[in-house]
DRENPA-3360 file (N, C-alpha, C; in nm, 2 decimals, always signed):
BEGIN
1 = XXXXXXXX = -2.23/+3.22/+0.60/-2.15/+3.19/+0.72/-2.00/+3.23/+0.70 ~ -1.93/+3.27/+0.80/-1.79/+3.29/+0.79/-1.72/+3.25/+0.92 ~ -1.78/+3.27/+1.03/-1.71/+3.24/+1.16/-1.71/+3.08/+1.18 ~ -1.60/+3.03/+1.23/-1.58/+2.89/+1.25/-1.69/+2.83/+1.34 ~ -1.73/+2.91/+1.44/-1.83/+2.86/+1.54/-1.96/+2.85/+1.46 ~ -2.00/+2.94/+1.37/-2.12/+2.92/+1.30/-2.12/+2.81/+1.20 ~ -2.00/+2.78/+1.14/-1.99/+2.68/+1.04/-2.01/+2.54/+1.10 ~ -1.98/+2.52/+1.23/-1.99/+2.38/+1.29/-2.11/+2.38/+1.39;
9 = XXXXXXXX = -2.20/+2.47/+1.37/-2.32/+2.48/+1.45/-2.41/+2.35/+1.43 ~ -2.44/+2.28/+1.53/-2.53/+2.16/+1.52/-2.65/+2.18/+1.61 ~ -2.76/+2.14/+1.56/-2.89/+2.15/+1.64/-2.94/+2.01/+1.67 ~ -3.00/+1.98/+1.78/-3.06/+1.85/+1.81/-3.16/+1.81/+1.71 ~ -3.16/+1.69/+1.66/-3.26/+1.64/+1.56/-3.31/+1.51/+1.61 ~ -3.29/+1.47/+1.73/-3.34/+1.34/+1.78/-3.23/+1.29/+1.88 ~ -3.26/+1.17/+1.93/-3.16/+1.11/+2.03/-3.04/+1.07/+1.95 ~ -2.92/+1.12/+2.00/-2.79/+1.09/+1.93/-2.79/+1.13/+1.79;
17 = XXXXXXXX = -2.86/+1.24/+1.75/-2.87/+1.29/+1.62/-2.87/+1.44/+1.61 ~ -2.79/+1.49/+1.52/-2.77/+1.64/+1.51/-2.78/+1.68/+1.37 ~ -2.83/+1.80/+1.35/-2.85/+1.86/+1.21/-2.76/+1.98/+1.20 ~ -2.69/+1.99/+1.08/-2.61/+2.10/+1.05/-2.61/+2.14/+0.90 ~ -2.52/+2.23/+0.86/-2.52/+2.28/+0.72/-2.38/+2.28/+0.68 ~ -2.36/+2.23/+0.55/-2.22/+2.23/+0.50/-2.19/+2.37/+0.45 ~ -2.10/+2.43/+0.52/-2.07/+2.57/+0.50/-1.98/+2.59/+0.37 ~ -2.03/+2.68/+0.29/-1.96/+2.72/+0.16/-1.82/+2.78/+0.19;
25 = XXXXXXXX = -1.81/+2.84/+0.30/-1.68/+2.90/+0.34/-1.57/+2.80/+0.36 ~ -1.61/+2.68/+0.39/-1.51/+2.57/+0.41/-1.51/+2.47/+0.30 ~ -1.55/+2.51/+0.18/-1.55/+2.42/+0.06/-1.41/+2.42/+0.00 ~ -1.39/+2.31/-0.07/-1.28/+2.30/-0.17/-1.33/+2.23/-0.29 ~ -1.24/+2.22/-0.39/-1.29/+2.15/-0.52/-1.33/+2.01/-0.49 ~ -1.46/+1.99/-0.52/-1.51/+1.85/-0.50/-1.57/+1.82/-0.37 ~ -1.58/+1.91/-0.28/-1.64/+1.88/-0.15/-1.61/+1.98/-0.04 ~ -1.59/+1.93/+0.08/-1.57/+2.01/+0.20/-1.42/+1.99/+0.25;
33 = XXXXXXXX = -1.37/+2.09/+0.31/-1.24/+2.08/+0.38/-1.24/+1.97/+0.48 ~ -1.14/+1.88/+0.48/-1.14/+1.77/+0.57/-1.13/+1.81/+0.72 ~ -1.07/+1.92/+0.74/-1.06/+1.97/+0.88/-1.19/+2.02/+0.93 ~ -1.28/+2.07/+0.85/-1.41/+2.11/+0.89/-1.49/+1.98/+0.92 ~ -1.48/+1.88/+0.84/-1.55/+1.75/+0.87/-1.51/+1.69/+1.00 ~ -1.38/+1.69/+1.02/-1.33/+1.64/+1.15/-1.38/+1.72/+1.27 ~ -1.38/+1.85/+1.26/-1.43/+1.93/+1.36/-1.58/+1.91/+1.39 ~ -1.66/+1.89/+1.29/-1.80/+1.86/+1.31/-1.82/+1.73/+1.38;
41 = XXXXXXXX = -1.75/+1.63/+1.34/-1.76/+1.49/+1.40/-1.72/+1.50/+1.54 ~ -1.62/+1.57/+1.58/-1.57/+1.58/+1.72/-1.68/+1.66/+1.79 ~ -1.72/+1.77/+1.74/-1.82/+1.86/+1.80/-1.95/+1.78/+1.84 ~ -2.00/+1.70/+1.75/-2.12/+1.62/+1.78/-2.10/+1.53/+1.91 ~ -1.99/+1.46/+1.91/-1.96/+1.38/+2.03/-1.95/+1.46/+2.16 ~ -1.89/+1.58/+2.15/-1.87/+1.66/+2.26/-2.00/+1.72/+2.32 ~ -2.10/+1.73/+2.23/-2.23/+1.79/+2.26/-2.32/+1.69/+2.33 ~ -2.29/+1.56/+2.33/-2.37/+1.47/+2.40/-2.37/+1.49/+2.55;
49 = XXXXXXXX = -2.48/+1.48/+2.62/-2.49/+1.51/+2.76/-2.40/+1.42/+2.84 ~ -2.36/+1.47/+2.96/-2.28/+1.39/+3.05/-2.14/+1.43/+3.05 ~ -2.07/+1.39/+3.16/-1.92/+1.42/+3.17/-1.84/+1.31/+3.11 ~ -1.74/+1.35/+3.03/-1.65/+1.25/+2.97/-1.51/+1.29/+2.96 ~ -1.47/+1.40/+3.02/-1.33/+1.44/+3.02/-1.30/+1.51/+2.89 ~ -1.17/+1.52/+2.86/-1.12/+1.59/+2.74/-1.10/+1.50/+2.62 ~ -1.11/+1.55/+2.50/-1.08/+1.47/+2.38/-0.93/+1.43/+2.39 ~ -0.91/+1.30/+2.37/-0.77/+1.25/+2.36/-0.73/+1.22/+2.22;
57 = XXXXXXXX = -0.82/+1.16/+2.14/-0.78/+1.13/+2.00/-0.91/+1.13/+1.92 ~ -0.88/+1.15/+1.79/-0.99/+1.15/+1.69/-0.94/+1.08/+1.56 ~ -1.00/+0.98/+1.52/-0.96/+0.91/+1.39/-1.08/+0.92/+1.30 ~ -1.06/+0.98/+1.18/-1.16/+1.01/+1.08/-1.13/+0.93/+0.95 ~ -1.23/+0.86/+0.90/-1.22/+0.80/+0.77/-1.32/+0.87/+0.68 ~ -1.27/+0.92/+0.57/-1.34/+1.00/+0.47/-1.39/+0.91/+0.36 ~ -1.52/+0.89/+0.35/-1.57/+0.79/+0.26/-1.64/+0.85/+0.13 ~ -1.68/+0.97/+0.14/-1.74/+1.04/+0.02/-1.74/+1.19/+0.04;
65 = XXXXXXXX = -1.76/+1.26/-0.07/-1.75/+1.40/-0.06/-1.88/+1.46/+0.00 ~ -1.87/+1.57/+0.07/-1.98/+1.64/+0.12/-2.01/+1.76/+0.03 ~ -2.13/+1.76/-0.02/-2.17/+1.87/-0.11/-2.24/+1.98/-0.03 ~ -2.29/+2.08/-0.10/-2.36/+2.19/-0.03/-2.49/+2.14/+0.03 ~ -2.54/+2.21/+0.13/-2.67/+2.18/+0.18/-2.66/+2.11/+0.32 ~ -2.78/+2.06/+0.37/-2.79/+2.01/+0.51/-2.70/+1.88/+0.52 ~ -2.66/+1.86/+0.65/-2.59/+1.73/+0.68/-2.65/+1.68/+0.81 ~ -2.63/+1.56/+0.84/-2.68/+1.49/+0.96/-2.57/+1.42/+1.02;
73 = XXXXXXXX = -2.56/+1.44/+1.15/-2.45/+1.37/+1.23/-2.51/+1.28/+1.34 ~ -2.48/+1.16/+1.34/-2.52/+1.06/+1.44/-2.41/+1.03/+1.53 ~ -2.44/+1.00/+1.66/-2.33/+0.96/+1.75/-2.38/+0.84/+1.83 ~ -2.28/+0.76/+1.88/-2.31/+0.64/+1.95/-2.20/+0.62/+2.05 ~ -2.23/+0.60/+2.18/-2.14/+0.56/+2.28/-2.10/+0.41/+2.26 ~ -1.97/+0.38/+2.24/-1.93/+0.25/+2.22/-1.89/+0.18/+2.36 ~ -1.83/+0.25/+2.44/-1.79/+0.20/+2.57/-1.76/+0.31/+2.67 ~ -1.79/+0.29/+2.79/-1.76/+0.39/+2.90/-1.70/+0.33/+3.02;
81 = XXXXXXXX = -1.59/+0.38/+3.06/-1.52/+0.33/+3.18/-1.50/+0.44/+3.28 ~ -1.43/+0.42/+3.38/-1.41/+0.52/+3.49/-1.34/+0.64/+3.44 ~ -1.24/+0.62/+3.35/-1.16/+0.74/+3.30/-1.18/+0.76/+3.15 ~ -1.22/+0.66/+3.07/-1.22/+0.67/+2.93/-1.36/+0.65/+2.87 ~ -1.39/+0.72/+2.76/-1.52/+0.70/+2.69/-1.48/+0.69/+2.54 ~ -1.55/+0.60/+2.47/-1.52/+0.58/+2.33/-1.65/+0.60/+2.25 ~ -1.65/+0.70/+2.16/-1.77/+0.73/+2.08/-1.74/+0.71/+1.93 ~ -1.85/+0.69/+1.86/-1.85/+0.69/+1.72/-1.94/+0.80/+1.66;
89 = XXXXXXXX = -1.89/+0.87/+1.57/-1.97/+0.98/+1.50/-1.97/+0.95/+1.35 ~ -2.09/+0.98/+1.29/-2.10/+0.96/+1.14/-2.17/+1.08/+1.09 ~ -2.12/+1.13/+0.98/-2.18/+1.25/+0.91/-2.23/+1.20/+0.77 ~ -2.36/+1.23/+0.75/-2.43/+1.18/+0.63/-2.49/+1.30/+0.56 ~ -2.52/+1.28/+0.43/-2.59/+1.38/+0.35/-2.67/+1.31/+0.25 ~ -2.80/+1.34/+0.25/-2.90/+1.28/+0.16/-2.89/+1.13/+0.16 ~ -2.88/+1.07/+0.28/-2.87/+0.93/+0.29/-2.74/+0.86/+0.26 ~ -2.64/+0.94/+0.23/-2.50/+0.89/+0.20/-2.41/+0.92/+0.31;
97 = XXXXXXXX = -2.34/+0.81/+0.35/-2.23/+0.82/+0.46/-2.11/+0.89/+0.40 ~ -2.07/+1.00/+0.45/-1.96/+1.08/+0.40/-1.83/+1.07/+0.48 ~ -1.84/+1.05/+0.61/-1.73/+1.03/+0.69/-1.77/+0.97/+0.83 ~ -1.68/+0.90/+0.89/-1.71/+0.85/+1.02/-1.59/+0.86/+1.11 ~ -1.60/+0.87/+1.24/-1.49/+0.89/+1.33/-1.51/+0.81/+1.46 ~ -1.39/+0.77/+1.51/-1.39/+0.72/+1.65/-1.33/+0.83/+1.73 ~ -1.40/+0.87/+1.84/-1.35/+0.98/+1.93/-1.33/+0.92/+2.07 ~ -1.21/+0.94/+2.12/-1.18/+0.89/+2.26/-1.17/+1.01/+2.35;
105 = XXXXXXXX = -1.24/+1.01/+2.46/-1.23/+1.11/+2.57/-1.16/+1.05/+2.69 ~ -1.09/+1.13/+2.77/-1.03/+1.08/+2.89/-1.02/+1.18/+3.00 ~ -1.03/+1.14/+3.12/-1.02/+1.23/+3.24/-0.87/+1.24/+3.27 ~ -0.81/+1.36/+3.26/-0.67/+1.38/+3.28/-0.65/+1.39/+3.43 ~ -0.53/+1.35/+3.48/-0.49/+1.37/+3.62/-0.34/+1.40/+3.63 ~ -0.30/+1.45/+3.74/-0.16/+1.48/+3.76/-0.08/+1.36/+3.77 ~ +0.02/+1.34/+3.68/+0.11/+1.23/+3.67/+0.24/+1.27/+3.63 ~ +0.34/+1.18/+3.61/+0.47/+1.21/+3.55/+0.44/+1.27/+3.41;
113 = XXXXXXXX = +0.51/+1.37/+3.37/+0.49/+1.44/+3.25/+0.62/+1.48/+3.18 ~ +0.63/+1.46/+3.05/+0.75/+1.51/+2.98/+0.72/+1.51/+2.83 ~ +0.80/+1.58/+2.75/+0.78/+1.59/+2.61/+0.92/+1.56/+2.54 ~ +0.93/+1.46/+2.46/+1.05/+1.43/+2.39/+1.06/+1.51/+2.26 ~ +0.95/+1.54/+2.20/+0.95/+1.61/+2.07/+1.01/+1.75/+2.10 ~ +1.08/+1.80/+2.00/+1.15/+1.93/+2.01/+1.09/+2.03/+1.91 ~ +1.04/+2.14/+1.96/+0.99/+2.24/+1.88/+1.09/+2.30/+1.78 ~ +1.06/+2.30/+1.65/+1.16/+2.36/+1.56/+1.17/+2.51/+1.57;
121 = XXXXXXXX = +1.29/+2.56/+1.53/+1.31/+2.71/+1.54/+1.24/+2.78/+1.42 ~ +1.17/+2.89/+1.45/+1.11/+2.97/+1.35/+1.10/+3.11/+1.39 ~ +1.11/+3.20/+1.30/+1.10/+3.34/+1.34/+0.96/+3.37/+1.40 ~ +0.94/+3.46/+1.49/+0.81/+3.49/+1.54/+0.71/+3.52/+1.44 ~ +0.58/+3.50/+1.46/+0.48/+3.52/+1.36/+0.47/+3.66/+1.30 ~ +0.51/+3.76/+1.38/+0.50/+3.90/+1.33/+0.62/+3.94/+1.25 ~ +0.72/+3.85/+1.23/+0.85/+3.88/+1.16/+0.82/+3.91/+1.02 ~ +0.89/+4.01/+0.97/+0.88/+4.05/+0.83/+0.95/+3.95/+0.73;
129 = XXXXXXXX = +1.02/+3.85/+0.79/+1.09/+3.75/+0.71/+0.99/+3.65/+0.66 ~ +0.87/+3.64/+0.72/+0.77/+3.54/+0.69/+0.68/+3.59/+0.57 ~ +0.63/+3.49/+0.50/+0.54/+3.52/+0.38/+0.40/+3.47/+0.41 ~ +0.30/+3.56/+0.39/+0.16/+3.52/+0.41/+0.12/+3.44/+0.29 ~ +0.06/+3.32/+0.31/+0.02/+3.24/+0.20/-0.09/+3.15/+0.25 ~ -0.20/+3.14/+0.17/-0.31/+3.04/+0.20/-0.35/+2.98/+0.07 ~ -0.42/+2.86/+0.08/-0.46/+2.79/-0.05/-0.56/+2.88/-0.12 ~ -0.56/+2.87/-0.26/-0.66/+2.95/-0.34/-0.80/+2.88/-0.35;
137 = XXXXXXXX = -0.85/+2.84/-0.23/-0.98/+2.78/-0.22/-1.06/+2.84/-0.10 ~ -1.19/+2.83/-0.10/-1.27/+2.90/+0.01/-1.22/+2.88/+0.15 ~ -1.19/+2.75/+0.18/-1.15/+2.73/+0.32/-1.02/+2.79/+0.36 ~ -0.93/+2.81/+0.26/-0.80/+2.88/+0.28/-0.82/+3.02/+0.33 ~ -0.93/+3.09/+0.29/-0.95/+3.23/+0.33/-1.00/+3.24/+0.47 ~ -1.02/+3.13/+0.54/-1.07/+3.13/+0.68/-0.95/+3.13/+0.78 ~ -0.83/+3.11/+0.73/-0.71/+3.10/+0.81/-0.61/+3.21/+0.77 ~ -0.52/+3.24/+0.86/-0.40/+3.32/+0.83/-0.28/+3.23/+0.86;
145 = XXXXXXXX = -0.20/+3.22/+0.76/-0.08/+3.14/+0.77/+0.05/+3.22/+0.72 ~ +0.15/+3.22/+0.81/+0.27/+3.29/+0.78/+0.39/+3.19/+0.77 ~ +0.45/+3.18/+0.66/+0.54/+3.07/+0.63/+0.69/+3.10/+0.66 ~ +0.75/+3.01/+0.74/+0.89/+3.02/+0.77/+0.97/+2.94/+0.67 ~ +0.91/+2.84/+0.60/+0.98/+2.77/+0.49/+0.91/+2.81/+0.36 ~ +0.98/+2.79/+0.25/+0.91/+2.83/+0.12/+0.78/+2.75/+0.10 ~ +0.69/+2.81/+0.03/+0.56/+2.74/+0.00/+0.60/+2.63/-0.10 ~ +0.51/+2.53/-0.12/+0.54/+2.42/-0.20/+0.59/+2.45/-0.34;
153 = XXXXXXXX = +0.53/+2.55/-0.40/+0.56/+2.59/-0.54/+0.70/+2.65/-0.55 ~ +0.75/+2.70/-0.44/+0.88/+2.77/-0.44/+0.99/+2.69/-0.37 ~ +0.96/+2.58/-0.31/+1.06/+2.50/-0.23/+1.15/+2.43/-0.33 ~ +1.27/+2.40/-0.30/+1.36/+2.33/-0.39/+1.31/+2.20/-0.43 ~ +1.32/+2.16/-0.55/+1.27/+2.04/-0.61/+1.33/+1.92/-0.54 ~ +1.46/+1.92/-0.50/+1.53/+1.81/-0.44/+1.53/+1.82/-0.29 ~ +1.45/+1.91/-0.23/+1.44/+1.92/-0.09/+1.32/+1.83/-0.03 ~ +1.31/+1.82/+0.10/+1.21/+1.74/+0.16/+1.07/+1.81/+0.14;
161 = XXXXXXXX = +0.97/+1.73/+0.14/+0.83/+1.78/+0.13/+0.78/+1.82/+0.27 ~ +0.85/+1.92/+0.33/+0.82/+1.96/+0.47/+0.79/+2.10/+0.47 ~ +0.70/+2.14/+0.57/+0.66/+2.28/+0.58/+0.66/+2.32/+0.73 ~ +0.68/+2.45/+0.75/+0.68/+2.51/+0.88/+0.61/+2.65/+0.87 ~ +0.50/+2.67/+0.93/+0.43/+2.80/+0.92/+0.35/+2.82/+1.05 ~ +0.33/+2.95/+1.07/+0.24/+2.99/+1.18/+0.09/+3.00/+1.13 ~ +0.00/+2.95/+1.21/-0.14/+2.94/+1.17/-0.24/+2.98/+1.27 ~ -0.34/+3.05/+1.23/-0.45/+3.09/+1.33/-0.58/+3.11/+1.25;
169 = XXXXXXXX = -0.69/+3.11/+1.32/-0.82/+3.14/+1.26/-0.82/+3.28/+1.22 ~ -0.86/+3.32/+1.10/-0.85/+3.45/+1.05/-0.95/+3.55/+1.12 ~ -1.06/+3.49/+1.18/-1.16/+3.57/+1.24/-1.15/+3.58/+1.39 ~ -1.04/+3.53/+1.45/-1.01/+3.56/+1.59/-1.06/+3.46/+1.69 ~ -1.10/+3.34/+1.64/-1.15/+3.24/+1.73/-1.03/+3.19/+1.82 ~ -1.06/+3.17/+1.95/-0.96/+3.12/+2.04/-0.94/+2.97/+2.01 ~ -0.82/+2.92/+2.04/-0.79/+2.78/+2.01/-0.87/+2.69/+2.11 ~ -0.92/+2.58/+2.06/-0.98/+2.47/+2.14/-0.97/+2.34/+2.06;
177 = XXXXXXXX = -1.03/+2.24/+2.11/-1.01/+2.11/+2.05/-1.07/+2.10/+1.91 ~ -1.18/+2.16/+1.89/-1.24/+2.15/+1.75/-1.16/+2.23/+1.65 ~ -1.10/+2.34/+1.69/-1.02/+2.42/+1.60/-0.89/+2.34/+1.58 ~ -0.83/+2.28/+1.68/-0.71/+2.20/+1.66/-0.74/+2.09/+1.56 ~ -0.86/+2.02/+1.57/-0.89/+1.92/+1.47/-0.89/+1.97/+1.33 ~ -0.95/+2.09/+1.31/-0.95/+2.15/+1.18/-0.81/+2.19/+1.13 ~ -0.73/+2.24/+1.22/-0.59/+2.28/+1.18/-0.51/+2.16/+1.15 ~ -0.54/+2.05/+1.20/-0.46/+1.92/+1.17/-0.47/+1.88/+1.03;
185 = XXXXXXXX = -0.57/+1.93/+0.96/-0.58/+1.90/+0.81/-0.54/+2.01/+0.72 ~ -0.49/+2.12/+0.78/-0.45/+2.24/+0.71/-0.31/+2.23/+0.67 ~ -0.28/+2.17/+0.55/-0.15/+2.15/+0.50/-0.15/+2.12/+0.35 ~ -0.07/+2.19/+0.28/-0.08/+2.17/+0.13/-0.04/+2.03/+0.09 ~ -0.10/+1.98/-0.02/-0.06/+1.85/-0.07/+0.09/+1.83/-0.08 ~ +0.14/+1.72/-0.02/+0.28/+1.70/-0.02/+0.33/+1.68/-0.17 ~ +0.25/+1.63/-0.25/+0.29/+1.60/-0.39/+0.33/+1.73/-0.47 ~ +0.27/+1.84/-0.42/+0.30/+1.97/-0.49/+0.45/+2.00/-0.48;
193 = XXXXXXXX = +0.51/+1.96/-0.37/+0.66/+1.98/-0.36/+0.74/+1.92/-0.47 ~ +0.69/+1.81/-0.53/+0.76/+1.74/-0.63/+0.72/+1.79/-0.77 ~ +0.59/+1.81/-0.79/+0.54/+1.85/-0.92/+0.55/+2.00/-0.96 ~ +0.55/+2.08/-0.85/+0.56/+2.23/-0.87/+0.44/+2.28/-0.95 ~ +0.33/+2.22/-0.93/+0.20/+2.27/-0.99/+0.09/+2.25/-0.89 ~ +0.00/+2.34/-0.88/-0.11/+2.32/-0.79/-0.19/+2.20/-0.82 ~ -0.22/+2.11/-0.72/-0.29/+1.99/-0.74/-0.38/+1.97/-0.62 ~ -0.50/+1.92/-0.64/-0.59/+1.88/-0.54/-0.56/+1.75/-0.48;
201 = XXXXXXXX = -0.59/+1.73/-0.35/-0.57/+1.60/-0.29/-0.69/+1.58/-0.20 ~ -0.72/+1.46/-0.16/-0.83/+1.43/-0.07/-0.78/+1.35/+0.05 ~ -0.81/+1.39/+0.17/-0.77/+1.32/+0.28/-0.85/+1.19/+0.29 ~ -0.79/+1.07/+0.30/-0.85/+0.94/+0.31/-0.88/+0.91/+0.46 ~ -0.77/+0.92/+0.54/-0.79/+0.90/+0.68/-0.70/+0.99/+0.76 ~ -0.74/+1.03/+0.88/-0.66/+1.12/+0.96/-0.68/+1.09/+1.11 ~ -0.57/+1.09/+1.18/-0.58/+1.07/+1.33/-0.52/+1.19/+1.40 ~ -0.59/+1.24/+1.49/-0.54/+1.36/+1.57/-0.53/+1.32/+1.72;
209 = XXXXXXXX = -0.41/+1.34/+1.78/-0.40/+1.32/+1.92/-0.39/+1.46/+1.99 ~ -0.47/+1.48/+2.09/-0.48/+1.61/+2.16/-0.40/+1.60/+2.29 ~ -0.30/+1.69/+2.30/-0.21/+1.69/+2.41/-0.23/+1.81/+2.50 ~ -0.28/+1.92/+2.45/-0.29/+2.05/+2.52/-0.37/+2.04/+2.65 ~ -0.32/+2.10/+2.76/-0.40/+2.11/+2.88/-0.49/+2.23/+2.87 ~ -0.59/+2.24/+2.96/-0.68/+2.36/+2.95/-0.60/+2.49/+2.97 ~ -0.51/+2.49/+3.06/-0.43/+2.61/+3.08/-0.35/+2.65/+2.95 ~ -0.30/+2.55/+2.88/-0.23/+2.58/+2.76/-0.32/+2.64/+2.65;
217 = XXXXXXXX = -0.44/+2.59/+2.64/-0.54/+2.64/+2.54/-0.57/+2.78/+2.58 ~ -0.60/+2.81/+2.70/-0.63/+2.95/+2.75/-0.51/+3.04/+2.71 ~ -0.39/+3.00/+2.74/-0.28/+3.08/+2.71/-0.26/+3.11/+2.56 ~ -0.29/+3.02/+2.48/-0.28/+3.04/+2.33/-0.39/+3.14/+2.29 ~ -0.51/+3.12/+2.33/-0.62/+3.20/+2.29/-0.63/+3.21/+2.14 ~ -0.63/+3.33/+2.08/-0.64/+3.35/+1.94/-0.50/+3.38/+1.87 ~ -0.39/+3.34/+1.94/-0.26/+3.37/+1.89/-0.22/+3.26/+1.78 ~ -0.12/+3.29/+1.71/-0.07/+3.19/+1.61/-0.02/+3.07/+1.68;
225 = XXXXXXXX = -0.03/+2.95/+1.62/+0.03/+2.83/+1.66/+0.12/+2.79/+1.54 ~ +0.23/+2.71/+1.57/+0.33/+2.67/+1.47/+0.29/+2.53/+1.42 ~ +0.27/+2.52/+1.29/+0.24/+2.39/+1.23/+0.37/+2.34/+1.16 ~ +0.41/+2.22/+1.20/+0.52/+2.15/+1.15/+0.48/+2.02/+1.08 ~ +0.51/+2.01/+0.95/+0.46/+1.90/+0.87/+0.57/+1.83/+0.79 ~ +0.57/+1.70/+0.80/+0.68/+1.62/+0.72/+0.61/+1.51/+0.65 ~ +0.64/+1.49/+0.52/+0.60/+1.38/+0.44/+0.69/+1.26/+0.46 ~ +0.64/+1.14/+0.47/+0.72/+1.02/+0.48/+0.74/+0.95/+0.35;
233 = XXXXXXXX = +0.63/+0.93/+0.27/+0.64/+0.87/+0.14/+0.52/+0.91/+0.06 ~ +0.55/+0.93/-0.07/+0.45/+0.96/-0.17/+0.47/+0.86/-0.29 ~ +0.36/+0.78/-0.31/+0.38/+0.67/-0.42/+0.24/+0.62/-0.45 ~ +0.22/+0.58/-0.58/+0.10/+0.51/-0.62/-0.03/+0.59/-0.61 ~ -0.02/+0.72/-0.61/-0.14/+0.80/-0.60/-0.18/+0.84/-0.45 ~ -0.09/+0.81/-0.36/-0.12/+0.84/-0.22/+0.01/+0.89/-0.15 ~ -0.01/+0.97/-0.05/+0.11/+1.01/+0.03/+0.06/+1.02/+0.18 ~ +0.15/+1.02/+0.27/+0.12/+1.04/+0.41/+0.20/+1.15/+0.47;
241 = XXXXXXXX = +0.16/+1.21/+0.57/+0.24/+1.31/+0.64/+0.21/+1.30/+0.79 ~ +0.31/+1.35/+0.87/+0.29/+1.37/+1.01/+0.29/+1.52/+1.04 ~ +0.22/+1.56/+1.14/+0.20/+1.70/+1.17/+0.21/+1.73/+1.32 ~ +0.27/+1.84/+1.36/+0.27/+1.88/+1.50/+0.22/+2.02/+1.51 ~ +0.14/+2.06/+1.61/+0.10/+2.19/+1.64/+0.16/+2.24/+1.77 ~ +0.23/+2.35/+1.77/+0.30/+2.40/+1.88/+0.25/+2.54/+1.92 ~ +0.25/+2.56/+2.05/+0.22/+2.70/+2.10/+0.35/+2.78/+2.09 ~ +0.33/+2.91/+2.09/+0.45/+3.00/+2.09/+0.54/+2.98/+2.21;
249 = XXXXXXXX = +0.49/+2.93/+2.32/+0.57/+2.91/+2.44/+0.64/+2.77/+2.43 ~ +0.61/+2.69/+2.33/+0.68/+2.56/+2.32/+0.60/+2.44/+2.36 ~ +0.47/+2.46/+2.39/+0.39/+2.35/+2.43/+0.34/+2.27/+2.31 ~ +0.35/+2.14/+2.31/+0.30/+2.05/+2.20/+0.15/+2.04/+2.22 ~ +0.07/+2.10/+2.14/-0.07/+2.11/+2.15/-0.14/+1.98/+2.10 ~ -0.10/+1.94/+1.98/-0.16/+1.83/+1.91/-0.06/+1.77/+1.81 ~ -0.08/+1.64/+1.78/-0.01/+1.57/+1.68/-0.11/+1.50/+1.59 ~ -0.06/+1.48/+1.46/-0.16/+1.41/+1.37/-0.08/+1.34/+1.26;
257 = XXXXXXXX = -0.14/+1.25/+1.20/-0.09/+1.19/+1.08/-0.21/+1.15/+0.99 ~ -0.18/+1.15/+0.86/-0.29/+1.12/+0.76/-0.24/+1.06/+0.64 ~ -0.33/+0.99/+0.56/-0.31/+0.94/+0.43/-0.40/+1.02/+0.34 ~ -0.35/+1.07/+0.22/-0.43/+1.14/+0.13/-0.41/+1.08/-0.01 ~ -0.51/+1.10/-0.10/-0.51/+1.05/-0.23/-0.49/+1.17/-0.33 ~ -0.43/+1.15/-0.44/-0.41/+1.25/-0.54/-0.41/+1.19/-0.68 ~ -0.43/+1.27/-0.78/-0.41/+1.23/-0.92/-0.32/+1.32/-0.99 ~ -0.22/+1.27/-1.07/-0.13/+1.35/-1.15/-0.21/+1.42/-1.26;
% end
């Protein structure tokens, strides 16, 4: 496999049950890319029959590593209202629960709208000032990222553990909610900014809020989006960060925050 659509392919395996395969292209040391896992959990809930509106939020708890081979995803409707639906998705492998998620869907309508967040300034993605850099792991090769700030190994030691880079699927997939979910976990470990050596980290929990309208997703298509990431604290073997994904026209497409674990 190589295309993102192929990697998150799910086939019906029973009522509220889906069968898939852990894609080697989205592996990292010790398991699977957390963004891939989030995308699969969201995808399963979206494939359930019936109308439910757009994804509003996704909260994933990562409980165990996903190895190579088949996976099974189960879904369950927790509550349904006139505008909102709440689903639970679980991904298991060989009888072991690897991650579970709460997915919230909502029917959007025209209301008062505004954005307080301000898009940071960055050179355009085609600028020669930017540096192409991806993680040295299989899932990193599935994305193209062009950095406006120095990569973690080159950033000042006394500077903030923040990053700003343009990001897109390397194989030309247009942006949608499942790809936004995957991109929400595409950020180098914040601890690397302090240690100046490559280190693995594992996402413990991640929440993604989807803000993009259908028209904004269509407008982005397969173009770069701007990923803005800031660490708030790193201590005791864990760190957290907040992330924003922006379109080139300045639309806030998604926001996210997560807690990750690491070992020195």
